[in-house]
N, C-alpha and C positions, 0 to 999 in steps of 0.2 A: 507626532501624529499620533490620532489616535483611530488604529485599523477595525473595522464591522465582523469582518471575515480576512482569512489569506485561501486561495488553495493549490492545489498544485493543475492547470491545463493542460493532459498527454492528450496531443495529435493525433486520430489514430481514423479511419473508417469503421470499427467496429462499438460501434456508441451499442448496441443495443448489448450489444453478447457483455461487454464492458459492465453496463446496469446491470443487468440479470445474476454477472459474478460474483460484483463486491455485495449485494440485494439477499441472494443467495450465504456465501459463504462471509461473510461478516458484517452485517446487519445495516449496511448502508441504502440508506430511502432517496427518493425526488424529492429534488427542490426545486427544481425546473429540470423539464422538458421543451426540444422542440427540435428538428431530422436533425439537425446540426449539432447540437450540446446539450449536454448532461450533464446537468451537477446533482454531485450522490451530498448525503454528509449521512454520517453516525445516526442511528439512534440513540448513542449508552445516554446523552445527556453534556458530552463533551463538544467545544469547538473542531468537531475532525468530517474537513472537506476532501472530496476531492474532484473534477472532471473533467472530460473527455469533448471534443472537441473535431468535427468530420475537417480536414483536409485541404475539401475546396468550398472552404464556406468564404465571401469576399471577407468578413471581417478577424478571418487564422492574420497574423505579426505578420510581415513579410522574410522574418526567415525563417521560421518552423516551421518544416516540412511532418511529416510522419515521423511518428516517433517508432525507431527498429528496434527498442532494449536496447541500447545502449548507454554506459555514462548517468544514469537515473535507477531510482530505487525508490520503494514503498515501503518504511518503518513504519508497522503497525504494534505500537504497546499494549501488552494484553497484563492483564493482574496472573494472570496462570497456564504458561500456552503452551503446555504438559494434559491441560481439558481442552482447551483448542485445539488441539495436535489430534487427538482422541475424536471430538464431534466433528472436524471437519473433515477426517480418513475416515471412520463409521458412516460417515454420510454418501461416501462416494469422488471425493477429491483426490484429483495425483497431488502428491505430496514432491516437487522435487526437488528439498532439501529436507529429510527426516528430523526428526525433533533430536537436536542433541544442544550438549553445553556445551560452552566456549569459555576458555581458560580467564576472558575478560571482563566476564561479567556476564555472560548474555545463556538464557535458555530458547534454542528461537526451533523455526522451522520454516519453510520456503516456497513458494507460489509461484507459478507466472503465470498473468494474468489476461486474457485473451489477446490489451494489444500491443500485446509482449514484457509487460511493466511486471520485474522482479518484484514480490512482494515478501517481505523479511517478519514476520511474524513473534516476535520478541519480547519478551520478562528478563526486567532485570535482579539478578537473581549476582551474589557473593560472586568475586575473580578469584582464581585459584590466587593463593597469597605470593609474592613480589611480580605478578604480571604486569601489570605497570610502573614498575618501577625505572625502567630504562625508558619512559615516555614521557616521567613526568621530572621539571625542572626545577632546579633547591635544593 
């Protein structure tokens, strides 16, 4: 299979709020927008996309209802989580998880987007020595 793109679609009625949130805080730009759907891509030069779809549009698949924040989250991996944290905090974004180093090898912070999606902003760092040992077989 040769993919042209892949992206998650979050079903929500907060299309405009999500468009503004990802554009302002994380540099996403509108690729396609209609009253019922907005597709965003990050301007970093990498293929990073996310979409939002109104729950009442007839093209919505039969099962997905409006997202309520459970069972999924979005990870945005960055080169420098400390500088991104400082940038968004200084500009007024409230972070739901303050910047911290995790023993499994991530420096991260987190926010909740207008649709209720947890957004985990992470930088890969060295894990605490031995932390992964119980999880590695062989």
